[in-house]
C-alpha positions in Angstrom: 2.7 13.8 3.5 0.6 14.4 6.7 2.4 11.4 8.3 5.7 12.9 7.4 4.8 16.3 8.9 3.4 14.7 12.1 6.5 12.4 12.6 9.1 14.9 11.5 10.6 12.5 9.0 10.8 13.0 5.3 8.2 11.7 2.9 10.8 9.4 1.5 11.6 7.9 4.9 7.9 7.5 5.7 7.3 5.8 2.4 10.2 3.3 2.9 9.1 2.7 6.5 5.5 1.9 5.5 6.8 -0.5 2.9 8.9 -2.3 5.5 12.3 -1.6 4.0 15.3 -2.8 6.0 17.3 0.4 5.7 15.0 2.1 8.1 15.7 1.6 11.8 13.1 -0.7 13.6 12.3 2.1 16.1 11.6 4.5 13.3 9.4 2.0 11.4 7.4 1.3 14.5 6.9 5.0 15.3 5.8 5.8 11.7 3.6 2.7 11.6 1.9 3.7 14.9 1.3 7.3 13.7 0.0 6.0 10.3 -2.4 3.6 12.2 -3.7 6.5 14.4 -4.3 8.6 11.3 -6.2 5.8 9.5 -3.6 5.3 6.8 -4.8 2.7 4.2 -2.4 1.4 1.6 -3.4 2.4 -1.9 -3.4 -0.8 -4.0 -3.6 1.1 -7.3 -0.5 3.2 -6.5 1.3 0.1 -5.5 0.5 -1.6 -8.8 1.8 1.4 -10.7 5.1 1.2 -8.8 5.6 -2.6 -9.2 4.2 -2.9 -12.7 1.5 -5.5 -12.0 -1.9 -5.7 -10.3 -2.5 -9.3 -9.2 -5.8 -9.2 -11.1 -7.1 -11.8 -13.5 -9.8 -11.6 -16.1 -12.3 -14.3 -16.9 -14.0 -14.1 -20.3 -17.2 -16.1 -20.5 -19.5 -16.8 -23.4 -23.3 -16.8 -23.0 -24.1 -17.2 -19.4 -27.9 -16.7 -19.7 -28.5 -20.4 -19.8 -26.4 -22.3 -17.2 -27.4 -25.7 -18.6 -25.8 -25.3 -22.0 
């Protein structure tokens, strides 16, 4: 929301620009990206995984790992 306030664009426009959507003008995307970089914006991987429905995380289940020679 801070990026939206600082750039003067809506939160929706800022969100779409930061995700690189094609319906946002390249000049607008560049301006928003520059302001986001200046403000130290970091993409939230957990929020992204909620949006897309997957996490790109795998689980490894191991048996007894106390003796590596077994």
